[in-house]
N, C-alpha and C positions, 0 to 999 in steps of 0.2 A: 627205413622207420620201419613201415608195415612191413620189410621183408624179413626184417627179426624179430618179426612177432613182437614189438611193442606196445602194438594198438590194444591189445588188453590191459596193459598197464595203465595209467595214472598219465599223466602228462604235466602237471605240477608249475605254475605262476605264479609265484609269491609273491610277485611286486608289480602285477598287474590285478587289476579292482574289476568288480563283475560289473559295473557301469563301461568300462572300458574298453574288457572282455565281449560286452553284448555289440559295443558299435562297430565294433571292427568285425564283429561275423556279420552286423546286418551291412556292411562295407562290401563284406566280401558275397555275401547273397545276392546283392544288387548285380555287381558287378559280375556275378556270375549268370546270373537270371536274360541280364538284358544282351551277353552276347550270346543267346543264343533265338533270339530274334532273327527271324529273315527275310523277312519282309520290312524292315527299313537296311535303309545303302550305309555301310559300311560308317560313312561320315556324318551319318543321321544317325547312330547309336554314339561315334564318338562325340557328333557337340551335346547331346543327349546326357552321357555319363559328365561331360565336364560337367555342362550346365549343376548335375545332381551331386555334384564332389564341391561346388563349392558352393550350393548351397549347406549340403550334409555338416562340410566340418565348419560354421560358423556355430559360434559360440552362443550361449545369451549370457 
């Protein structure tokens, strides 16, 4: 997609609310930042993310 110069064009998500998109971005950012931790063992990161994910998907 980026190789075809589509990154300069808008990408439409007509059936996605801003709240849902915001949550998806938050999820991706958390997993991206956490995957860069070098001071935790891999299993520690996995356990941390599993716990965070379980809390993240709870709906009020």
